[in-house]
C-alpha positions in Angstrom: 0.0 0.0 0.0 0.9 3.7 -0.1 2.3 5.5 2.9 -0.2 7.8 4.7 2.4 9.6 6.8 6.0 9.4 7.6 7.8 10.1 10.9 10.6 12.7 11.5 14.0 11.5 12.5 15.6 13.7 15.1 18.3 13.8 17.8 17.8 11.3 20.6 19.6 10.3 23.8 22.0 8.3 21.7 22.9 11.2 19.5 22.0 12.0 15.9 19.2 10.1 14.2 18.3 8.0 17.2 14.7 9.1 17.6 11.7 9.2 15.3 8.4 10.9 15.9 5.1 10.5 14.0 1.7 12.2 14.5 -1.1 11.8 12.0 -4.9 12.0 11.7 -6.8 9.2 10.2 -10.0 10.5 8.5 -13.4 8.9 8.4 -12.7 7.8 4.8 -10.0 5.5 6.1 -11.9 4.1 9.1 -12.4 0.7 7.5 -8.9 0.5 6.1 -6.2 -1.7 7.7 -3.4 0.5 8.8 0.2 -0.8 9.4 2.9 0.8 11.4 6.2 0.2 9.7 9.5 0.6 11.6 12.7 0.8 9.6 16.0 0.4 11.5 19.3 1.0 9.7 21.7 -1.9 10.1 24.9 -1.4 12.2 27.7 -3.6 10.8 30.6 -4.5 12.9 33.8 -5.4 11.0 35.2 -8.7 12.0 38.6 -7.2 12.5 37.3 -5.0 15.3 37.9 -5.9 18.9 35.2 -8.2 20.3 33.9 -9.3 16.8 33.4 -12.9 16.2 31.3 -15.2 14.0 28.4 -15.2 16.6 28.2 -11.4 16.8 25.4 -11.1 14.2 23.3 -13.7 16.1 23.8 -12.4 19.6 23.7 -8.6 19.0 20.5 -6.6 19.7 19.4 -3.0 19.4 17.0 -1.9 22.1 14.2 0.4 20.9 11.6 2.2 23.1 8.1 2.6 21.6 5.4 5.0 22.9 2.1 4.6 21.0 -1.2 6.4 21.6 -4.3 6.0 19.4 -7.0 8.4 20.3 -10.6 8.6 18.8 -11.4 12.1 17.4 -14.5 12.0 19.6 -12.3 11.9 22.7 -9.5 14.2 21.5 -10.8 17.0 23.9 -9.5 14.9 26.7 -6.0 14.8 25.3 -5.4 18.4 24.2 -5.6 21.8 26.1 -9.0 23.5 26.1 -8.2 27.0 27.4 -5.1 28.3 25.7 -4.1 31.9 26.1 -3.2 34.2 23.2 0.3 35.0 24.5 3.0 32.5 25.5 4.4 32.3 29.0 7.9 30.8 28.7 10.7 30.1 31.1 12.8 33.3 31.9 15.6 34.0 29.4 19.2 33.8 30.7 22.1 35.7 29.1 25.1 33.7 28.1 26.9 32.9 31.3 30.0 31.3 32.7 29.4 28.5 35.1 30.6 29.3 38.6 31.4 27.0 41.5 27.8 27.5 42.8 26.4 26.2 39.5 23.1 27.2 37.9 19.7 26.1 39.1 16.1 26.9 38.1 13.4 25.1 40.1 10.5 26.0 37.8 9.4 29.3 39.5 10.2 32.8 38.5 11.6 35.3 41.0 9.2 36.2 43.7 7.2 33.0 43.4 7.5 30.3 46.0 5.8 27.4 44.1 6.8 26.1 40.7 4.7 27.3 37.8 3.6 25.9 34.5 4.6 27.5 31.3 2.8 27.9 28.0 3.8 28.0 24.4 0.9 29.5 22.4 1.2 29.1 18.7 -2.1 30.5 17.3 -0.2 33.1 15.4 2.9 31.0 14.6 3.6 29.7 11.2 4.3 26.1 10.4 7.6 24.6 11.6 9.5 21.4 11.2 9.0 19.1 14.2 11.7 19.6 16.8 13.4 22.4 14.9 11.5 25.3 16.5 13.2 26.6 19.7 11.0 28.0 22.3 13.8 28.5 24.9 17.6 28.3 24.9 20.5 29.1 27.2 24.3 29.2 26.6 26.7 28.2 29.3 30.5 28.3 29.2 32.1 25.7 31.5 35.6 26.5 32.6 38.1 23.7 32.7 38.2 21.7 36.0 40.9 19.0 36.1 39.3 15.6 37.0 35.9 17.1 37.1 32.8 16.7 34.9 29.8 19.0 34.8 26.4 17.5 35.4 23.4 18.7 33.3 20.0 17.7 34.8 17.1 19.1 32.8 13.5 18.0 33.1 10.3 18.9 31.3 6.9 17.4 31.8 3.6 18.0 30.1 0.0 17.0 30.8 -0.8 16.1 27.2 1.3 13.9 25.1 -0.2 15.6 22.0 2.1 18.6 22.7 5.6 17.1 22.7 8.8 18.9 23.6 12.4 17.9 23.1 15.4 18.8 25.3 18.7 19.1 23.4 22.3 19.8 24.6 24.6 21.3 21.9 28.4 21.3 22.1 30.7 24.1 21.1 34.4 24.9 21.5 35.1 27.1 24.6 36.0 30.2 22.4 33.0 29.9 20.2 29.9 32.1 20.6 26.8 30.3 19.5 24.4 32.3 17.2 22.0 34.1 19.5 19.5 34.5 16.7 19.4 30.8 15.7 15.9 29.1 16.0 17.3 25.6 15.9 20.6 23.8 16.8 23.1 23.1 14.0 24.9 20.2 15.9 28.1 20.8 14.0 30.2 19.4 16.9 27.5 17.2 18.2 24.2 17.2 20.2 22.8 15.1 23.0 19.0 14.6 23.3 16.9 13.8 26.3 15.3 10.5 27.2 11.5 10.3 26.9 9.6 9.4 30.1 5.9 8.7 30.7 4.8 12.4 30.9 7.8 14.3 29.6 11.5 14.2 29.0 14.7 14.2 31.1 18.3 14.9 30.2 20.8 13.7 32.8 24.4 13.6 31.5 27.9 14.3 32.9 29.8 16.2 30.3 33.5 17.3 30.1 34.5 20.7 31.2 36.4 23.2 29.0 33.6 23.6 26.5 30.6 25.9 25.7 27.2 24.3 25.8 23.8 25.4 24.6 20.6 24.0 26.1 17.6 23.9 23.8 13.9 23.3 24.4 12.3 22.4 21.0 8.7 22.2 20.0 7.5 19.0 18.3 4.4 18.5 16.1 1.3 19.1 18.3 -2.1 17.7 17.7 -4.7 20.5 17.7 -8.2 21.5 16.4 -9.1 24.6 14.5 -10.2 26.3 17.7 -7.6 28.7 19.0 -8.3 27.5 22.6 -6.5 24.2 21.7 -3.4 25.6 20.1 -0.8 25.7 22.8 1.6 23.5 24.7 1.5 23.5 28.5 4.6 22.2 30.3 6.7 22.3 33.5 10.5 23.0 33.3 13.5 22.9 35.6 17.3 22.5 35.3 20.3 22.0 37.6 23.9 22.4 36.2 26.6 21.7 38.7 30.3 20.5 38.8 30.5 16.9 39.8 31.6 16.6 43.4 33.5 13.4 43.0 36.8 13.4 41.1 36.8 11.5 37.8 40.0 9.4 37.5 40.2 10.1 33.7 40.0 13.0 31.3 38.5 13.6 27.9 40.8 14.8 25.1 44.4 15.8 25.3 44.6 15.2 29.1 43.9 11.4 28.7 47.6 10.6 29.2 47.2 11.8 32.8 45.0 8.8 33.7 47.7 7.4 36.0 49.8 10.0 37.7 52.0 10.9 40.6 51.2 13.8 43.0 53.2 16.9 42.4 56.0 17.4 45.0 55.8 20.2 47.5 59.5 21.1 47.6 63.0 20.3 46.1 65.9 20.4 48.6 69.4 20.1 47.1 72.3 19.5 49.5 75.3 17.1 50.0 74.2 15.6 53.3 70.7 14.4 53.9 68.6 12.0 55.9 65.3 10.5 55.0 64.2 10.3 58.7 61.2 12.5 59.5 60.9 13.5 55.8 57.6 15.2 55.1 55.4 13.9 52.3 56.1 15.6 49.0 59.7 16.5 49.7 62.3 15.5 47.1 65.8 15.5 48.7 69.2 14.8 47.3 72.5 16.2 45.9 71.8 15.5 42.2 68.1 15.9 41.4 66.5 14.6 38.2 62.7 14.0 38.3 60.5 12.9 35.5 57.1 11.4 35.7 53.4 11.9 35.0 52.0 14.3 37.5 48.5 15.4 38.7 47.3 18.2 40.9 46.5 17.4 44.5 42.7 17.1 45.1 42.6 20.4 47.0 44.1 22.3 44.0 42.0 20.9 41.1 39.8 24.0 41.1 42.6 26.6 41.0 45.0 24.5 38.9 47.8 26.3 40.7 50.6 24.6 42.6 53.7 26.0 44.4 57.0 24.1 44.7 59.6 25.4 47.1 63.3 25.1 45.9 66.2 25.0 48.3 69.8 25.0 46.9 72.9 24.8 49.0 75.7 24.5 46.4 
Protein backbone atom coordinates (compact mmCIF):
# COMPACT_ATOMS: atom_id res chain seq x y z
CA UNK A 1 0.00 0.00 0.00
CA UNK A 2 0.92 3.66 -0.13
CA UNK A 3 2.30 5.49 2.94
CA UNK A 4 -0.20 7.76 4.66
CA UNK A 5 2.35 9.56 6.82
CA UNK A 6 6.05 9.43 7.62
CA UNK A 7 7.84 10.14 10.87
CA UNK A 8 10.57 12.70 11.48
CA UNK A 9 14.02 11.45 12.47
CA UNK A 10 15.59 13.68 15.15
CA UNK A 11 18.29 13.80 17.81
CA UNK A 12 17.84 11.33 20.63
CA UNK A 13 19.57 10.26 23.81
CA UNK A 14 22.01 8.25 21.68
CA UNK A 15 22.95 11.19 19.46
CA UNK A 16 22.03 11.99 15.87
CA UNK A 17 19.20 10.09 14.15
CA UNK A 18 18.33 7.98 17.19
CA UNK A 19 14.73 9.12 17.61
CA UNK A 20 11.69 9.18 15.33
CA UNK A 21 8.35 10.91 15.92
CA UNK A 22 5.09 10.53 14.02
CA UNK A 23 1.71 12.16 14.49
CA UNK A 24 -1.10 11.79 11.98
CA UNK A 25 -4.86 12.04 11.72
CA UNK A 26 -6.79 9.17 10.19
CA UNK A 27 -9.96 10.49 8.53
CA UNK A 28 -13.37 8.88 8.36
CA UNK A 29 -12.74 7.80 4.77
CA UNK A 30 -10.02 5.47 6.07
CA UNK A 31 -11.95 4.10 9.05
CA UNK A 32 -12.40 0.68 7.46
CA UNK A 33 -8.85 0.52 6.12
CA UNK A 34 -6.24 -1.72 7.69
CA UNK A 35 -3.36 0.50 8.81
CA UNK A 36 0.15 -0.77 9.37
CA UNK A 37 2.92 0.83 11.40
CA UNK A 38 6.24 0.18 9.69
CA UNK A 39 9.53 0.61 11.59
CA UNK A 40 12.71 0.83 9.58
CA UNK A 41 15.99 0.43 11.45
CA UNK A 42 19.29 0.96 9.68
CA UNK A 43 21.74 -1.90 10.14
CA UNK A 44 24.91 -1.36 12.17
CA UNK A 45 27.67 -3.55 10.77
CA UNK A 46 30.65 -4.51 12.92
CA UNK A 47 33.79 -5.39 11.01
CA UNK A 48 35.22 -8.75 11.96
CA UNK A 49 38.65 -7.22 12.51
CA UNK A 50 37.31 -4.96 15.26
CA UNK A 51 37.89 -5.90 18.93
CA UNK A 52 35.18 -8.17 20.25
CA UNK A 53 33.90 -9.26 16.84
CA UNK A 54 33.36 -12.94 16.18
CA UNK A 55 31.25 -15.20 14.01
CA UNK A 56 28.42 -15.22 16.55
CA UNK A 57 28.17 -11.44 16.79
CA UNK A 58 25.36 -11.06 14.24
CA UNK A 59 23.30 -13.65 16.09
CA UNK A 60 23.85 -12.35 19.62
CA UNK A 61 23.66 -8.61 18.98
CA UNK A 62 20.53 -6.59 19.70
CA UNK A 63 19.37 -3.00 19.36
CA UNK A 64 16.99 -1.87 22.15
CA UNK A 65 14.16 0.37 20.94
CA UNK A 66 11.63 2.21 23.10
CA UNK A 67 8.14 2.64 21.63
CA UNK A 68 5.45 5.05 22.87
CA UNK A 69 2.15 4.62 21.02
CA UNK A 70 -1.17 6.39 21.57
CA UNK A 71 -4.27 5.99 19.38
CA UNK A 72 -7.05 8.42 20.33
CA UNK A 73 -10.55 8.59 18.76
CA UNK A 74 -11.39 12.05 17.43
CA UNK A 75 -14.53 12.05 19.59
CA UNK A 76 -12.33 11.91 22.69
CA UNK A 77 -9.54 14.22 21.51
CA UNK A 78 -10.79 16.95 23.87
CA UNK A 79 -9.50 14.85 26.75
CA UNK A 80 -5.98 14.83 25.29
CA UNK A 81 -5.41 18.43 24.25
CA UNK A 82 -5.57 21.78 26.09
CA UNK A 83 -8.96 23.48 26.12
CA UNK A 84 -8.23 26.98 27.40
CA UNK A 85 -5.10 28.27 25.66
CA UNK A 86 -4.09 31.92 26.13
CA UNK A 87 -3.21 34.16 23.22
CA UNK A 88 0.27 34.97 24.55
CA UNK A 89 3.03 32.52 25.46
CA UNK A 90 4.41 32.29 29.00
CA UNK A 91 7.88 30.77 28.67
CA UNK A 92 10.75 30.13 31.13
CA UNK A 93 12.81 33.25 31.86
CA UNK A 94 15.60 34.00 29.42
CA UNK A 95 19.18 33.77 30.68
CA UNK A 96 22.06 35.73 29.14
CA UNK A 97 25.15 33.74 28.09
CA UNK A 98 26.88 32.91 31.33
CA UNK A 99 30.03 31.33 32.72
CA UNK A 100 29.44 28.47 35.14
CA UNK A 101 30.63 29.32 38.64
CA UNK A 102 31.36 27.00 41.54
CA UNK A 103 27.78 27.53 42.77
CA UNK A 104 26.38 26.20 39.49
CA UNK A 105 23.09 27.16 37.86
CA UNK A 106 19.68 26.08 39.07
CA UNK A 107 16.11 26.86 38.07
CA UNK A 108 13.40 25.12 40.06
CA UNK A 109 10.52 26.03 37.79
CA UNK A 110 9.44 29.26 39.48
CA UNK A 111 10.15 32.84 38.52
CA UNK A 112 11.64 35.33 40.96
CA UNK A 113 9.25 36.22 43.72
CA UNK A 114 7.22 33.03 43.40
CA UNK A 115 7.54 30.26 45.96
CA UNK A 116 5.84 27.41 44.12
CA UNK A 117 6.81 26.05 40.69
CA UNK A 118 4.67 27.31 37.83
CA UNK A 119 3.56 25.89 34.53
CA UNK A 120 4.64 27.47 31.27
CA UNK A 121 2.77 27.87 28.03
CA UNK A 122 3.80 28.01 24.37
CA UNK A 123 0.88 29.50 22.44
CA UNK A 124 1.16 29.13 18.67
CA UNK A 125 -2.14 30.46 17.31
CA UNK A 126 -0.22 33.09 15.36
CA UNK A 127 2.86 30.96 14.64
CA UNK A 128 3.62 29.70 11.17
CA UNK A 129 4.33 26.07 10.38
CA UNK A 130 7.63 24.63 11.60
CA UNK A 131 9.49 21.39 11.16
CA UNK A 132 9.02 19.14 14.21
CA UNK A 133 11.73 19.59 16.84
CA UNK A 134 13.43 22.36 14.88
CA UNK A 135 11.54 25.26 16.49
CA UNK A 136 13.21 26.55 19.66
CA UNK A 137 10.96 28.02 22.33
CA UNK A 138 13.78 28.50 24.87
CA UNK A 139 17.58 28.29 24.90
CA UNK A 140 20.51 29.09 27.20
CA UNK A 141 24.29 29.25 26.60
CA UNK A 142 26.70 28.17 29.34
CA UNK A 143 30.50 28.27 29.16
CA UNK A 144 32.06 25.68 31.48
CA UNK A 145 35.65 26.50 32.57
CA UNK A 146 38.14 23.65 32.73
CA UNK A 147 38.24 21.72 36.00
CA UNK A 148 40.85 18.96 36.15
CA UNK A 149 39.34 15.57 36.96
CA UNK A 150 35.87 17.13 37.10
CA UNK A 151 32.83 16.70 34.89
CA UNK A 152 29.78 18.96 34.80
CA UNK A 153 26.35 17.45 35.40
CA UNK A 154 23.41 18.65 33.29
CA UNK A 155 20.04 17.70 34.79
CA UNK A 156 17.11 19.11 32.79
CA UNK A 157 13.48 18.05 33.14
CA UNK A 158 10.30 18.93 31.34
CA UNK A 159 6.87 17.39 31.81
CA UNK A 160 3.58 18.03 30.09
CA UNK A 161 0.04 17.03 30.80
CA UNK A 162 -0.84 16.12 27.22
CA UNK A 163 1.34 13.85 25.07
CA UNK A 164 -0.17 15.58 22.03
CA UNK A 165 2.07 18.59 22.68
CA UNK A 166 5.57 17.07 22.74
CA UNK A 167 8.80 18.87 23.58
CA UNK A 168 12.44 17.91 23.10
CA UNK A 169 15.44 18.76 25.32
CA UNK A 170 18.72 19.09 23.44
CA UNK A 171 22.28 19.85 24.56
CA UNK A 172 24.60 21.26 21.88
CA UNK A 173 28.41 21.30 22.13
CA UNK A 174 30.74 24.14 21.10
CA UNK A 175 34.43 24.95 21.53
CA UNK A 176 35.12 27.11 24.57
CA UNK A 177 36.04 30.15 22.44
CA UNK A 178 32.96 29.90 20.21
CA UNK A 179 29.92 32.13 20.65
CA UNK A 180 26.76 30.34 19.52
CA UNK A 181 24.42 32.27 17.24
CA UNK A 182 21.97 34.06 19.53
CA UNK A 183 19.47 34.46 16.67
CA UNK A 184 19.36 30.78 15.70
CA UNK A 185 15.94 29.11 15.98
CA UNK A 186 17.31 25.56 15.91
CA UNK A 187 20.58 23.80 16.77
CA UNK A 188 23.13 23.07 14.04
CA UNK A 189 24.88 20.23 15.91
CA UNK A 190 28.13 20.75 14.00
CA UNK A 191 30.19 19.44 16.93
CA UNK A 192 27.46 17.16 18.19
CA UNK A 193 24.22 17.18 20.19
CA UNK A 194 22.76 15.07 22.95
CA UNK A 195 19.02 14.62 23.29
CA UNK A 196 16.89 13.84 26.31
CA UNK A 197 15.25 10.54 27.21
CA UNK A 198 11.45 10.29 26.94
CA UNK A 199 9.57 9.35 30.10
CA UNK A 200 5.89 8.73 30.67
CA UNK A 201 4.82 12.35 30.92
CA UNK A 202 7.79 14.30 29.61
CA UNK A 203 11.52 14.16 29.01
CA UNK A 204 14.69 14.19 31.10
CA UNK A 205 18.31 14.90 30.23
CA UNK A 206 20.82 13.71 32.83
CA UNK A 207 24.39 13.64 31.52
CA UNK A 208 27.89 14.26 32.86
CA UNK A 209 29.83 16.24 30.25
CA UNK A 210 33.52 17.29 30.08
CA UNK A 211 34.55 20.74 31.23
CA UNK A 212 36.37 23.24 29.03
CA UNK A 213 33.55 23.61 26.47
CA UNK A 214 30.60 25.86 25.75
CA UNK A 215 27.15 24.26 25.84
CA UNK A 216 23.78 25.45 24.63
CA UNK A 217 20.58 24.03 26.07
CA UNK A 218 17.56 23.95 23.77
CA UNK A 219 13.88 23.33 24.38
CA UNK A 220 12.30 22.43 21.03
CA UNK A 221 8.66 22.17 20.01
CA UNK A 222 7.48 19.04 18.27
CA UNK A 223 4.40 18.54 16.10
CA UNK A 224 1.33 19.06 18.29
CA UNK A 225 -2.14 17.72 17.66
CA UNK A 226 -4.72 20.52 17.71
CA UNK A 227 -8.15 21.47 16.41
CA UNK A 228 -9.15 24.59 14.50
CA UNK A 229 -10.24 26.26 17.72
CA UNK A 230 -7.59 28.68 19.04
CA UNK A 231 -8.28 27.46 22.57
CA UNK A 232 -6.52 24.17 21.73
CA UNK A 233 -3.41 25.63 20.09
CA UNK A 234 -0.81 25.68 22.83
CA UNK A 235 1.63 23.50 24.75
CA UNK A 236 1.54 23.55 28.54
CA UNK A 237 4.62 22.23 30.34
CA UNK A 238 6.74 22.30 33.49
CA UNK A 239 10.46 22.97 33.26
CA UNK A 240 13.50 22.93 35.55
CA UNK A 241 17.26 22.51 35.31
CA UNK A 242 20.30 22.05 37.56
CA UNK A 243 23.87 22.44 36.23
CA UNK A 244 26.65 21.65 38.71
CA UNK A 245 30.26 20.50 38.77
CA UNK A 246 30.53 16.87 39.81
CA UNK A 247 31.60 16.59 43.44
CA UNK A 248 33.54 13.38 42.96
CA UNK A 249 36.85 13.40 41.12
CA UNK A 250 36.84 11.55 37.83
CA UNK A 251 40.00 9.41 37.46
CA UNK A 252 40.21 10.05 33.73
CA UNK A 253 39.98 12.95 31.33
CA UNK A 254 38.50 13.63 27.91
CA UNK A 255 40.75 14.81 25.08
CA UNK A 256 44.44 15.82 25.32
CA UNK A 257 44.60 15.17 29.08
CA UNK A 258 43.93 11.44 28.68
CA UNK A 259 47.61 10.64 29.24
CA UNK A 260 47.16 11.79 32.83
CA UNK A 261 44.96 8.85 33.72
CA UNK A 262 47.66 7.45 36.03
CA UNK A 263 49.84 10.05 37.67
CA UNK A 264 52.03 10.95 40.63
CA UNK A 265 51.21 13.75 42.99
CA UNK A 266 53.18 16.95 42.41
CA UNK A 267 55.99 17.43 44.96
CA UNK A 268 55.82 20.24 47.50
CA UNK A 269 59.55 21.11 47.59
CA UNK A 270 63.00 20.33 46.14
CA UNK A 271 65.93 20.35 48.58
CA UNK A 272 69.44 20.10 47.11
CA UNK A 273 72.32 19.49 49.52
CA UNK A 274 75.27 17.15 49.99
CA UNK A 275 74.22 15.64 53.29
CA UNK A 276 70.73 14.44 53.88
CA UNK A 277 68.64 12.01 55.89
CA UNK A 278 65.29 10.50 55.02
CA UNK A 279 64.23 10.33 58.67
CA UNK A 280 61.19 12.47 59.48
CA UNK A 281 60.95 13.46 55.82
CA UNK A 282 57.65 15.18 55.12
CA UNK A 283 55.43 13.87 52.28
CA UNK A 284 56.06 15.58 48.96
CA UNK A 285 59.69 16.55 49.66
CA UNK A 286 62.32 15.54 47.08
CA UNK A 287 65.78 15.49 48.73
CA UNK A 288 69.23 14.82 47.26
CA UNK A 289 72.47 16.24 45.85
CA UNK A 290 71.76 15.49 42.20
CA UNK A 291 68.07 15.86 41.37
CA UNK A 292 66.49 14.64 38.18
CA UNK A 293 62.74 14.03 38.31
CA UNK A 294 60.53 12.87 35.48
CA UNK A 295 57.07 11.36 35.72
CA UNK A 296 53.40 11.93 34.95
CA UNK A 297 52.01 14.32 37.55
CA UNK A 298 48.55 15.39 38.66
CA UNK A 299 47.33 18.19 40.86
CA UNK A 300 46.49 17.37 44.49
CA UNK A 301 42.73 17.11 45.14
CA UNK A 302 42.61 20.43 47.01
CA UNK A 303 44.12 22.27 44.01
CA UNK A 304 42.04 20.92 41.15
CA UNK A 305 39.81 23.99 41.08
CA UNK A 306 42.57 26.60 41.01
CA UNK A 307 44.99 24.50 38.92
CA UNK A 308 47.83 26.29 40.74
CA UNK A 309 50.65 24.56 42.62
CA UNK A 310 53.71 26.03 44.39
CA UNK A 311 56.99 24.07 44.66
CA UNK A 312 59.63 25.36 47.08
CA UNK A 313 63.26 25.13 45.92
CA UNK A 314 66.24 25.05 48.31
CA UNK A 315 69.78 24.96 46.86
CA UNK A 316 72.93 24.77 49.05
CA UNK A 317 75.72 24.51 46.42
